C-alpha positions in Angstrom: 196.8 134.7 -142.8 195.5 131.4 -141.7 194.6 128.6 -144.3 191.6 126.3 -144.4 192.8 122.7 -144.7 190.6 120.7 -147.0 190.6 117.7 -149.1 188.9 118.2 -152.4 186.9 115.8 -154.6 188.0 116.1 -158.2 186.4 113.0 -159.8 185.3 113.8 -163.3 186.0 117.5 -162.7 188.2 119.4 -165.2 191.7 120.6 -164.0 193.7 122.7 -166.5 197.4 122.2 -166.1 199.5 124.9 -168.0 202.9 123.5 -168.7 204.4 120.3 -170.0 207.6 119.7 -168.2 208.7 117.7 -165.2 206.8 119.6 -162.7 203.6 119.5 -164.6 204.1 115.7 -165.0 204.1 115.3 -161.3 201.0 117.3 -160.8 199.2 115.4 -163.5 200.1 112.1 -161.9 198.4 113.2 -158.7 195.4 114.4 -160.6 195.0 111.0 -162.2 194.8 109.5 -158.7 192.0 111.8 -157.8 190.2 110.8 -161.0 190.1 114.3 -162.4 189.8 115.1 -166.0 193.0 116.8 -167.2 193.6 119.3 -169.9 197.2 120.2 -170.7 198.2 123.6 -172.3 201.7 123.5 -173.5 203.6 123.7 -176.8 205.7 120.8 -175.8 205.4 118.0 -173.3 207.6 115.3 -171.7 207.7 111.8 -173.0 205.6 110.6 -170.0 202.9 113.2 -170.7 203.0 112.2 -174.4 202.4 108.6 -173.5 199.3 109.8 -171.4 198.1 111.8 -174.5 198.7 108.8 -176.8 196.5 106.6 -174.6 193.7 109.2 -174.3 194.1 109.9 -170.6 194.1 113.5 -171.0 193.3 116.5 -173.4 196.3 118.2 -174.8 196.3 121.8 -176.3 199.6 122.2 -178.1 199.8 126.0 -177.7 200.8 128.8 -175.6 198.4 129.9 -172.9 195.4 131.9 -173.8 192.3 132.8 -171.6 190.0 130.4 -173.3 192.0 127.4 -172.3 190.5 127.8 -168.8 186.9 127.3 -170.1 185.1 124.8 -168.0 187.9 124.4 -165.5 187.3 123.7 -161.9 190.9 124.1 -160.8 194.0 125.4 -162.3 197.8 124.6 -161.9 200.3 126.9 -163.5 203.4 124.7 -163.8 205.6 126.6 -166.3 209.2 127.9 -165.8 208.1 131.3 -167.1 206.9 133.7 -164.1 205.2 135.8 -166.6 203.0 133.0 -167.9 202.2 131.7 -164.4 201.1 135.3 -163.4 198.8 135.5 -166.5 197.3 132.0 -165.7 196.7 133.2 -162.0 195.1 136.6 -163.0 192.8 135.0 -165.5 191.8 132.2 -163.0 191.2 134.9 -160.3 189.1 136.9 -162.7 186.9 133.9 -163.3 186.6 132.7 -159.7 188.6 129.6 -160.2 191.3 128.5 -157.6 194.7 128.5 -159.0 198.1 127.1 -157.9 201.3 128.5 -159.5 204.1 126.2 -158.4 206.8 127.6 -156.4 205.2 131.0 -156.7 203.3 131.9 -153.4 202.2 135.2 -154.6 200.1 133.7 -157.3 198.5 130.9 -155.4 195.0 130.5 -154.1 196.0 127.2 -152.4 199.1 125.3 -151.7 200.0 121.7 -152.0 200.7 120.0 -148.8 203.5 117.6 -148.2 201.6 114.4 -148.0 201.9 111.0 -146.3 199.6 108.5 -147.8 198.7 105.0 -146.7 195.7 103.9 -149.0 192.8 106.1 -147.9 194.8 107.6 -145.0 196.3 111.0 -146.0 198.2 113.2 -143.5 199.0 116.5 -145.2 201.4 119.2 -144.0 201.5 122.8 -144.8 203.8 125.6 -143.6 201.7 128.4 -145.4 204.4 128.4 -148.0 207.0 129.6 -145.6 209.2 126.5 -145.5 208.5 123.6 -148.0 211.8 122.2 -146.7 210.3 121.6 -143.2 207.2 120.1 -144.6 209.3 117.6 -146.4 211.3 116.8 -143.3 208.1 116.3 -141.2 206.6 114.2 -144.0 209.8 111.9 -143.7 209.3 111.6 -140.0 205.6 110.7 -140.3 206.3 108.1 -143.0 208.2 106.3 -140.5 205.6 106.6 -137.9 202.6 105.6 -140.1 203.9 102.6 -141.9 202.0 100.6 -144.7 200.1 98.6 -142.1 197.9 101.6 -141.5 196.4 101.0 -145.0 195.1 97.5 -144.1 194.0 98.7 -140.7 192.0 101.6 -142.2 190.3 99.1 -144.6 189.3 97.0 -141.6 188.1 99.9 -139.7 185.9 101.1 -142.7 184.4 97.6 -143.1 183.8 97.5 -139.3 182.1 100.9 -139.4 179.7 99.8 -142.3 178.7 96.8 -140.2 178.0 98.8 -137.2 175.9 101.3 -139.1 173.8 98.6 -140.5 173.2 96.9 -137.2 171.1 97.6 -134.1 172.1 99.9 -131.2 172.0 103.6 -130.4 174.1 106.3 -132.2 175.9 107.0 -129.0 176.9 103.3 -128.4 178.1 102.9 -131.9 180.2 106.1 -131.6 181.8 104.9 -128.4 182.7 101.4 -130.1 184.0 103.1 -133.2 186.5 105.2 -131.0 187.5 102.0 -129.2 188.2 100.3 -132.5 190.4 103.0 -133.7 192.4 103.2 -130.4 196.1 102.3 -130.1 195.5 99.1 -128.2 193.1 97.9 -131.0 195.7 98.7 -133.5 198.3 96.7 -131.9 196.0 93.8 -131.5 195.3 94.2 -135.2 199.1 94.0 -135.9 199.5 90.9 -133.8 196.7 89.2 -135.6 198.0 90.0 -138.9 201.5 88.7 -137.8 199.8 85.4 -136.6 198.0 85.0 -139.9 201.2 85.4 -141.9 203.1 82.9 -139.8 200.2 80.4 -140.1 200.3 80.9 -143.9 204.0 80.7 -144.0 203.9 77.3 -142.1 201.2 75.8 -144.2 
């Protein structure tokens, strides 16, 4: 079965995380980055999750899972160490038409987490359709070397250039050609050279 690769907007949407351990903690951190509203359902939580609760960053329901905990959810993550609970979470989410990911349980997933390289707004996600997370991780390490932190600054520059072009005169076709030129490898190399020159100038000042 082929998967549809998508990037989901979660700002202000409720995501329910069932589980309060280290795995859940990692998933919650990513949800915060996506500006989701988070509800944790677990009798106990890690110290880090407890800190988030204390600071009002998420809702905690200190109990075992029950179907009502999914009320209002846009997305569900089952991150417990108990396969039976993960299966129950998936079944309830499936019945409600809510997408669910049961961590490390490909039989109870509507979607998988990709192995992600992130440089600011640039994200490169890798999926093996659940067949080899180890391969996805190895490819991520290779891509992290290929796409260094300089891509974050370049993408910011490209975004600013795109907004200026969109506000200016000229045909849509000419703007498209110019945007592709700006995103080319030679332009990236020129951007790096200019960035190095500016750093050297500031260092000499």
